[in-house]
PDBQT receptor file of N, H, CA, C and O in Angstrom, charges set to zero:
ATOM      1  N   MET A   1       0.820   7.734  17.097  1.00  0.00    +0.000 N 
ATOM      2  CA  MET A   1      -0.540   7.628  17.650  1.00  0.00    +0.000 C 
ATOM      3  C   MET A   1      -1.237   8.884  17.936  1.00  0.00    +0.000 C 
ATOM      4  O   MET A   1      -2.467   8.931  17.940  1.00  0.00    +0.000 OA
ATOM      5  N   MET A   2      -0.526   9.873  18.167  1.00  0.00    +0.000 N 
ATOM      6  H   MET A   2       0.474   9.836  18.164  1.00  0.00    +0.000 HD
ATOM      7  CA  MET A   2      -1.040  11.197  18.545  1.00  0.00    +0.000 C 
ATOM      8  C   MET A   2      -1.755  11.756  17.150  1.00  0.00    +0.000 C 
ATOM      9  O   MET A   2      -2.862  12.292  17.113  1.00  0.00    +0.000 OA
ATOM     10  N   PHE A   3      -0.907  11.524  16.041  1.00  0.00    +0.000 N 
ATOM     11  H   PHE A   3      -0.007  11.089  16.071  1.00  0.00    +0.000 HD
ATOM     12  CA  PHE A   3      -1.245  11.880  14.672  1.00  0.00    +0.000 C 
ATOM     13  C   PHE A   3      -2.854  11.460  14.348  1.00  0.00    +0.000 C 
ATOM     14  O   PHE A   3      -3.636  12.256  13.829  1.00  0.00    +0.000 OA
ATOM     15  N   MET A   4      -3.188  10.195  14.705  1.00  0.00    +0.000 N 
ATOM     16  H   MET A   4      -2.553   9.549  15.126  1.00  0.00    +0.000 HD
ATOM     17  CA  MET A   4      -4.387   9.714  14.423  1.00  0.00    +0.000 C 
ATOM     18  C   MET A   4      -5.541  10.405  15.232  1.00  0.00    +0.000 C 
ATOM     19  O   MET A   4      -6.659  10.499  14.725  1.00  0.00    +0.000 OA
ATOM     20  N   SER A   5      -5.269  10.900  16.516  1.00  0.00    +0.000 N 
ATOM     21  H   SER A   5      -4.361  10.824  16.928  1.00  0.00    +0.000 HD
ATOM     22  CA  SER A   5      -6.229  11.396  17.349  1.00  0.00    +0.000 C 
ATOM     23  C   SER A   5      -6.721  12.828  16.890  1.00  0.00    +0.000 C 
ATOM     24  O   SER A   5      -7.696  13.377  17.404  1.00  0.00    +0.000 OA
ATOM     25  N   ILE A   6      -5.932  13.405  15.838  1.00  0.00    +0.000 N 
ATOM     26  H   ILE A   6      -5.140  12.959  15.421  1.00  0.00    +0.000 HD
ATOM     27  CA  ILE A   6      -6.342  14.593  15.281  1.00  0.00    +0.000 C 
ATOM     28  C   ILE A   6      -7.694  14.488  14.551  1.00  0.00    +0.000 C 
ATOM     29  O   ILE A   6      -8.569  15.349  14.646  1.00  0.00    +0.000 OA
ATOM     30  N   PHE A   7      -7.789  13.431  13.856  1.00  0.00    +0.000 N 
ATOM     31  H   PHE A   7      -7.078  12.732  13.778  1.00  0.00    +0.000 HD
ATOM     32  CA  PHE A   7      -8.891  13.212  12.914  1.00  0.00    +0.000 C 
ATOM     33  C   PHE A   7     -10.054  12.793  13.755  1.00  0.00    +0.000 C 
ATOM     34  O   PHE A   7      -9.970  12.175  14.816  1.00  0.00    +0.000 OA
ATOM     35  N   THR A   8     -11.343  13.265  13.062  1.00  0.00    +0.000 N 
ATOM     36  H   THR A   8     -11.411  13.766  12.200  1.00  0.00    +0.000 HD
ATOM     37  CA  THR A   8     -12.558  12.756  13.742  1.00  0.00    +0.000 C 
ATOM     38  C   THR A   8     -12.658  11.302  12.964  1.00  0.00    +0.000 C 
ATOM     39  O   THR A   8     -11.925  11.082  12.001  1.00  0.00    +0.000 OA
ATOM     40  N   PRO A   9     -13.558  10.372  13.412  1.00  0.00    +0.000 N 
ATOM     41  CA  PRO A   9     -13.788   9.078  12.931  1.00  0.00    +0.000 C 
ATOM     42  C   PRO A   9     -14.138   9.152  11.371  1.00  0.00    +0.000 C 
ATOM     43  O   PRO A   9     -13.654   8.408  10.518  1.00  0.00    +0.000 OA
ATOM     44  N   GLU A  10     -15.171  10.299  11.118  1.00  0.00    +0.000 N 
ATOM     45  H   GLU A  10     -15.564  10.904  11.811  1.00  0.00    +0.000 HD
ATOM     46  CA  GLU A  10     -15.734  10.409   9.728  1.00  0.00    +0.000 C 
ATOM     47  C   GLU A  10     -14.419  10.755   8.832  1.00  0.00    +0.000 C 
ATOM     48  O   GLU A  10     -14.189  10.168   7.775  1.00  0.00    +0.000 OA
ATOM     49  N   LEU A  11     -13.608  11.740   9.350  1.00  0.00    +0.000 N 
ATOM     50  H   LEU A  11     -13.794  12.217  10.209  1.00  0.00    +0.000 HD
ATOM     51  CA  LEU A  11     -12.532  12.081   8.487  1.00  0.00    +0.000 C 
ATOM     52  C   LEU A  11     -11.446  10.930   8.280  1.00  0.00    +0.000 C 
ATOM     53  O   LEU A  11     -10.844  10.699   7.231  1.00  0.00    +0.000 OA
ATOM     54  N   ASP A  12     -11.329  10.307   9.404  1.00  0.00    +0.000 N 
ATOM     55  H   ASP A  12     -11.817  10.495  10.256  1.00  0.00    +0.000 HD
ATOM     56  CA  ASP A  12     -10.432   9.141   9.497  1.00  0.00    +0.000 C 
ATOM     57  C   ASP A  12     -10.885   8.026   8.410  1.00  0.00    +0.000 C 
ATOM     58  O   ASP A  12     -10.071   7.445   7.692  1.00  0.00    +0.000 OA
ATOM     59  N   THR A  13     -12.096   7.830   8.381  1.00  0.00    +0.000 N 
ATOM     60  H   THR A  13     -12.757   8.302   8.965  1.00  0.00    +0.000 HD
ATOM     61  CA  THR A  13     -12.590   6.747   7.389  1.00  0.00    +0.000 C 
ATOM     62  C   THR A  13     -12.364   7.275   5.795  1.00  0.00    +0.000 C 
ATOM     63  O   THR A  13     -11.967   6.538   4.892  1.00  0.00    +0.000 OA
ATOM     64  N   VAL A  14     -12.663   8.545   5.659  1.00  0.00    +0.000 N 
ATOM     65  H   VAL A  14     -12.986   9.143   6.392  1.00  0.00    +0.000 HD
ATOM     66  CA  VAL A  14     -12.391   9.046   4.408  1.00  0.00    +0.000 C 
ATOM     67  C   VAL A  14     -10.947   9.034   3.962  1.00  0.00    +0.000 C 
ATOM     68  O   VAL A  14     -10.624   8.690   2.825  1.00  0.00    +0.000 OA
ATOM     69  N   PHE A  15     -10.152   9.389   4.816  1.00  0.00    +0.000 N 
ATOM     70  H   PHE A  15     -10.414   9.668   5.740  1.00  0.00    +0.000 HD
ATOM     71  CA  PHE A  15      -8.530   9.324   4.755  1.00  0.00    +0.000 C 
ATOM     72  C   PHE A  15      -8.236   8.039   4.383  1.00  0.00    +0.000 C 
ATOM     73  O   PHE A  15      -7.617   7.877   3.331  1.00  0.00    +0.000 OA
ATOM     74  N   ASN A  16      -8.632   6.891   5.188  1.00  0.00    +0.000 N 
ATOM     75  H   ASN A  16      -9.135   7.023   6.042  1.00  0.00    +0.000 HD
ATOM     76  CA  ASN A  16      -8.344   5.608   4.859  1.00  0.00    +0.000 C 
ATOM     77  C   ASN A  16      -8.873   5.089   3.609  1.00  0.00    +0.000 C 
ATOM     78  O   ASN A  16      -8.228   4.267   2.958  1.00  0.00    +0.000 OA
ATOM     79  N   LYS A  17     -10.041   5.531   3.223  1.00  0.00    +0.000 N 
ATOM     80  H   LYS A  17     -10.565   6.199   3.752  1.00  0.00    +0.000 HD
ATOM     81  CA  LYS A  17     -10.466   5.296   1.870  1.00  0.00    +0.000 C 
ATOM     82  C   LYS A  17      -9.627   5.598   0.715  1.00  0.00    +0.000 C 
ATOM     83  O   LYS A  17      -9.412   4.823  -0.217  1.00  0.00    +0.000 OA
ATOM     84  N   ILE A  18      -9.122   6.899   0.856  1.00  0.00    +0.000 N 
ATOM     85  H   ILE A  18      -9.296   7.529   1.613  1.00  0.00    +0.000 HD
ATOM     86  CA  ILE A  18      -8.346   7.496  -0.168  1.00  0.00    +0.000 C 
ATOM     87  C   ILE A  18      -6.922   6.744  -0.121  1.00  0.00    +0.000 C 
ATOM     88  O   ILE A  18      -6.359   6.385  -1.155  1.00  0.00    +0.000 OA
ATOM     89  N   LEU A  19      -6.464   6.565   0.981  1.00  0.00    +0.000 N 
ATOM     90  H   LEU A  19      -6.921   6.857   1.821  1.00  0.00    +0.000 HD
ATOM     91  CA  LEU A  19      -5.178   5.666   1.188  1.00  0.00    +0.000 C 
ATOM     92  C   LEU A  19      -5.236   4.340   0.444  1.00  0.00    +0.000 C 
ATOM     93  O   LEU A  19      -4.400   3.888  -0.338  1.00  0.00    +0.000 OA
ATOM     94  N   LEU A  20      -6.386   3.807   0.841  1.00  0.00    +0.000 N 
ATOM     95  H   LEU A  20      -7.065   4.174   1.477  1.00  0.00    +0.000 HD
ATOM     96  CA  LEU A  20      -6.544   2.358   0.219  1.00  0.00    +0.000 C 
ATOM     97  C   LEU A  20      -6.801   2.309  -1.203  1.00  0.00    +0.000 C 
ATOM     98  O   LEU A  20      -6.351   1.365  -1.853  1.00  0.00    +0.000 OA
ATOM     99  N   ASN A  21      -7.532   3.300  -1.806  1.00  0.00    +0.000 N 
ATOM    100  H   ASN A  21      -7.898   4.066  -1.278  1.00  0.00    +0.000 HD
ATOM    101  CA  ASN A  21      -7.735   3.553  -3.225  1.00  0.00    +0.000 C 
ATOM    102  C   ASN A  21      -6.214   3.737  -3.979  1.00  0.00    +0.000 C 
ATOM    103  O   ASN A  21      -5.906   3.200  -5.043  1.00  0.00    +0.000 OA
ATOM    104  N   CYS A  22      -5.473   4.494  -3.285  1.00  0.00    +0.000 N 
ATOM    105  H   CYS A  22      -5.723   4.930  -2.421  1.00  0.00    +0.000 HD
ATOM    106  CA  CYS A  22      -3.977   4.624  -3.719  1.00  0.00    +0.000 C 
ATOM    107  C   CYS A  22      -3.339   3.476  -3.774  1.00  0.00    +0.000 C 
ATOM    108  O   CYS A  22      -2.662   3.177  -4.758  1.00  0.00    +0.000 OA
ATOM    109  N   LEU A  23      -3.472   2.692  -2.729  1.00  0.00    +0.000 N 
ATOM    110  H   LEU A  23      -4.022   2.935  -1.930  1.00  0.00    +0.000 HD
ATOM    111  CA  LEU A  23      -2.735   1.343  -2.745  1.00  0.00    +0.000 C 
ATOM    112  C   LEU A  23      -3.218   0.417  -3.734  1.00  0.00    +0.000 C 
ATOM    113  O   LEU A  23      -2.408  -0.243  -4.384  1.00  0.00    +0.000 OA
ATOM    114  N   MET A  24      -4.632   0.288  -3.937  1.00  0.00    +0.000 N 
ATOM    115  H   MET A  24      -5.290   0.825  -3.409  1.00  0.00    +0.000 HD
ATOM    116  CA  MET A  24      -5.084  -0.702  -4.882  1.00  0.00    +0.000 C 
ATOM    117  C   MET A  24      -4.593  -0.357  -6.170  1.00  0.00    +0.000 C 
ATOM    118  O   MET A  24      -4.242  -1.306  -6.871  1.00  0.00    +0.000 OA
ATOM    119  N   GLU A  25      -4.477   0.935  -6.700  1.00  0.00    +0.000 N 
ATOM    120  H   GLU A  25      -4.762   1.706  -6.130  1.00  0.00    +0.000 HD
ATOM    121  CA  GLU A  25      -3.970   1.322  -7.952  1.00  0.00    +0.000 C 
ATOM    122  C   GLU A  25      -2.710   0.985  -8.109  1.00  0.00    +0.000 C 
ATOM    123  O   GLU A  25      -2.326   0.718  -9.248  1.00  0.00    +0.000 OA
ATOM    124  N   ARG A  26      -1.852   0.929  -7.067  1.00  0.00    +0.000 N 
ATOM    125  H   ARG A  26      -2.165   1.146  -6.142  1.00  0.00    +0.000 HD
ATOM    126  CA  ARG A  26      -0.498   0.565  -7.227  1.00  0.00    +0.000 C 
ATOM    127  C   ARG A  26      -0.149  -0.815  -6.969  1.00  0.00    +0.000 C 
ATOM    128  O   ARG A  26       0.989  -1.233  -7.185  1.00  0.00    +0.000 OA
ATOM    129  N   THR A  27      -1.231  -1.655  -6.443  1.00  0.00    +0.000 N 
ATOM    130  H   THR A  27      -2.155  -1.316  -6.268  1.00  0.00    +0.000 HD
ATOM    131  CA  THR A  27      -1.002  -2.981  -6.182  1.00  0.00    +0.000 C 
ATOM    132  C   THR A  27      -0.452  -3.743  -7.307  1.00  0.00    +0.000 C 
ATOM    133  O   THR A  27       0.383  -4.616  -7.071  1.00  0.00    +0.000 OA
ATOM    134  N   THR A  28      -0.845  -3.494  -8.541  1.00  0.00    +0.000 N 
ATOM    135  H   THR A  28      -1.523  -2.785  -8.733  1.00  0.00    +0.000 HD
ATOM    136  CA  THR A  28      -0.357  -4.320  -9.808  1.00  0.00    +0.000 C 
ATOM    137  C   THR A  28       1.029  -3.886 -10.061  1.00  0.00    +0.000 C 
ATOM    138  O   THR A  28       1.847  -4.705 -10.480  1.00  0.00    +0.000 OA
ATOM    139  N   GLU A  29       1.358  -2.643  -9.834  1.00  0.00    +0.000 N 
ATOM    140  H   GLU A  29       0.693  -1.978  -9.494  1.00  0.00    +0.000 HD
ATOM    141  CA  GLU A  29       2.764  -2.155  -9.871  1.00  0.00    +0.000 C 
ATOM    142  C   GLU A  29       3.717  -2.925  -9.028  1.00  0.00    +0.000 C 
ATOM    143  O   GLU A  29       4.781  -3.387  -9.439  1.00  0.00    +0.000 OA
ATOM    144  N   TYR A  30       3.221  -3.035  -7.727  1.00  0.00    +0.000 N 
ATOM    145  H   TYR A  30       2.357  -2.659  -7.393  1.00  0.00    +0.000 HD
ATOM    146  CA  TYR A  30       4.056  -3.588  -6.639  1.00  0.00    +0.000 C 
ATOM    147  C   TYR A  30       4.273  -5.225  -6.852  1.00  0.00    +0.000 C 
ATOM    148  O   TYR A  30       5.324  -5.829  -6.632  1.00  0.00    +0.000 OA
ATOM    149  N   ALA A  31       3.001  -5.806  -7.341  1.00  0.00    +0.000 N 
ATOM    150  H   ALA A  31       2.147  -5.316  -7.519  1.00  0.00    +0.000 HD
ATOM    151  CA  ALA A  31       3.046  -7.150  -7.726  1.00  0.00    +0.000 C 
ATOM    152  C   ALA A  31       4.059  -7.670  -8.790  1.00  0.00    +0.000 C 
ATOM    153  O   ALA A  31       4.730  -8.695  -8.665  1.00  0.00    +0.000 OA
ATOM    154  N   ASN A  32       4.076  -6.839  -9.831  1.00  0.00    +0.000 N 
ATOM    155  H   ASN A  32       3.532  -6.006  -9.933  1.00  0.00    +0.000 HD
ATOM    156  CA  ASN A  32       4.845  -6.957 -10.801  1.00  0.00    +0.000 C 
ATOM    157  C   ASN A  32       6.453  -6.844 -10.363  1.00  0.00    +0.000 C 
ATOM    158  O   ASN A  32       7.296  -7.692 -10.655  1.00  0.00    +0.000 OA
ATOM    159  N   PHE A  33       6.679  -5.749  -9.679  1.00  0.00    +0.000 N 
ATOM    160  H   PHE A  33       5.994  -5.061  -9.441  1.00  0.00    +0.000 HD
ATOM    161  CA  PHE A  33       7.960  -5.556  -9.033  1.00  0.00    +0.000 C 
ATOM    162  C   PHE A  33       8.335  -6.703  -8.239  1.00  0.00    +0.000 C 
ATOM    163  O   PHE A  33       9.449  -7.195  -8.419  1.00  0.00    +0.000 OA
ATOM    164  N   ALA A  34       7.487  -7.227  -7.319  1.00  0.00    +0.000 N 
ATOM    165  H   ALA A  34       6.582  -6.827  -7.173  1.00  0.00    +0.000 HD
ATOM    166  CA  ALA A  34       7.733  -8.326  -6.453  1.00  0.00    +0.000 C 
ATOM    167  C   ALA A  34       7.979  -9.473  -7.231  1.00  0.00    +0.000 C 
ATOM    168  O   ALA A  34       8.932 -10.139  -6.827  1.00  0.00    +0.000 OA
ATOM    169  N   SER A  35       7.382  -9.912  -8.258  1.00  0.00    +0.000 N 
ATOM    170  H   SER A  35       6.608  -9.370  -8.586  1.00  0.00    +0.000 HD
ATOM    171  CA  SER A  35       7.568 -10.994  -8.997  1.00  0.00    +0.000 C 
ATOM    172  C   SER A  35       8.916 -11.002  -9.863  1.00  0.00    +0.000 C 
ATOM    173  O   SER A  35       9.535 -12.024 -10.157  1.00  0.00    +0.000 OA
ATOM    174  N   ASP A  36       9.253  -9.762 -10.204  1.00  0.00    +0.000 N 
ATOM    175  H   ASP A  36       8.750  -8.932  -9.964  1.00  0.00    +0.000 HD
ATOM    176  CA  ASP A  36      10.546  -9.498 -10.879  1.00  0.00    +0.000 C 
ATOM    177  C   ASP A  36      11.682  -9.953  -9.871  1.00  0.00    +0.000 C 
ATOM    178  O   ASP A  36      12.616 -10.681 -10.206  1.00  0.00    +0.000 OA
ATOM    179  N   LEU A  37      11.489  -9.424  -8.557  1.00  0.00    +0.000 N 
ATOM    180  H   LEU A  37      10.731  -8.833  -8.284  1.00  0.00    +0.000 HD
ATOM    181  CA  LEU A  37      12.538  -9.607  -7.630  1.00  0.00    +0.000 C 
ATOM    182  C   LEU A  37      12.501 -11.083  -7.348  1.00  0.00    +0.000 C 
ATOM    183  O   LEU A  37      13.620 -11.592  -7.277  1.00  0.00    +0.000 OA
ATOM    184  N   PHE A  38      11.514 -11.866  -7.175  1.00  0.00    +0.000 N 
ATOM    185  H   PHE A  38      10.605 -11.453  -7.232  1.00  0.00    +0.000 HD
ATOM    186  CA  PHE A  38      11.455 -13.259  -6.931  1.00  0.00    +0.000 C 
ATOM    187  C   PHE A  38      12.253 -14.091  -8.073  1.00  0.00    +0.000 C 
ATOM    188  O   PHE A  38      12.962 -15.072  -7.846  1.00  0.00    +0.000 OA
ATOM    189  N   GLY A  39      11.996 -13.499  -9.378  1.00  0.00    +0.000 N 
ATOM    190  H   GLY A  39      11.421 -12.702  -9.563  1.00  0.00    +0.000 HD
ATOM    191  CA  GLY A  39      12.579 -14.190 -10.405  1.00  0.00    +0.000 C 
ATOM    192  C   GLY A  39      14.055 -13.998 -10.330  1.00  0.00    +0.000 C 
ATOM    193  O   GLY A  39      14.760 -14.967 -10.611  1.00  0.00    +0.000 OA
ATOM    194  N   ILE A  40      14.664 -12.768  -9.955  1.00  0.00    +0.000 N 
ATOM    195  H   ILE A  40      14.092 -11.980  -9.726  1.00  0.00    +0.000 HD
ATOM    196  CA  ILE A  40      16.033 -12.530  -9.846  1.00  0.00    +0.000 C 
ATOM    197  C   ILE A  40      16.591 -13.353  -8.712  1.00  0.00    +0.000 C 
ATOM    198  O   ILE A  40      17.709 -13.857  -8.810  1.00  0.00    +0.000 OA
ATOM    199  N   ALA A  41      15.877 -13.495  -7.689  1.00  0.00    +0.000 N 
ATOM    200  H   ALA A  41      14.968 -13.085  -7.609  1.00  0.00    +0.000 HD
ATOM    201  CA  ALA A  41      16.237 -14.187  -6.504  1.00  0.00    +0.000 C 
ATOM    202  C   ALA A  41      16.380 -15.578  -6.919  1.00  0.00    +0.000 C 
ATOM    203  O   ALA A  41      17.490 -16.085  -6.757  1.00  0.00    +0.000 OA
ATOM    204  N   LYS A  42      15.458 -16.272  -7.422  1.00  0.00    +0.000 N 
ATOM    205  H   LYS A  42      14.556 -15.860  -7.553  1.00  0.00    +0.000 HD
ATOM    206  CA  LYS A  42      15.536 -17.682  -8.038  1.00  0.00    +0.000 C 
ATOM    207  C   LYS A  42      16.665 -17.948  -8.759  1.00  0.00    +0.000 C 
ATOM    208  O   LYS A  42      17.290 -18.986  -8.537  1.00  0.00    +0.000 OA
ATOM    209  N   LYS A  43      17.121 -16.944  -9.825  1.00  0.00    +0.000 N 
ATOM    210  H   LYS A  43      16.613 -16.101 -10.006  1.00  0.00    +0.000 HD
ATOM    211  CA  LYS A  43      18.126 -17.094 -10.720  1.00  0.00    +0.000 C 
ATOM    212  C   LYS A  43      19.510 -17.258  -9.862  1.00  0.00    +0.000 C 
ATOM    213  O   LYS A  43      20.360 -18.096 -10.164  1.00  0.00    +0.000 OA
ATOM    214  N   TYR A  44      19.630 -16.410  -8.822  1.00  0.00    +0.000 N 
ATOM    215  H   TYR A  44      18.940 -15.729  -8.576  1.00  0.00    +0.000 HD
ATOM    216  CA  TYR A  44      20.780 -16.471  -8.151  1.00  0.00    +0.000 C 
ATOM    217  C   TYR A  44      20.866 -17.282  -6.885  1.00  0.00    +0.000 C 
ATOM    218  O   TYR A  44      21.905 -17.260  -6.226  1.00  0.00    +0.000 OA
ATOM    219  N   ALA A  45      19.779 -18.028  -6.496  1.00  0.00    +0.000 N 
ATOM    220  H   ALA A  45      18.935 -18.046  -7.031  1.00  0.00    +0.000 HD
ATOM    221  CA  ALA A  45      19.663 -18.783  -5.374  1.00  0.00    +0.000 C 
ATOM    222  C   ALA A  45      20.389 -20.260  -5.689  1.00  0.00    +0.000 C 
ATOM    223  O   ALA A  45      20.416 -21.132  -4.820  1.00  0.00    +0.000 OA
TER     224      ALA A  45
């Protein structure tokens, strides 16, 4: 929580947008990875 108080609200918003963009770009990778895991889990369940 101390880490967040360093940033001003404006900078915090920019930081969050960058973070969100990184997540969005990787969402498809994670979704594919998750579906693979579910497929493996179903196979052995």
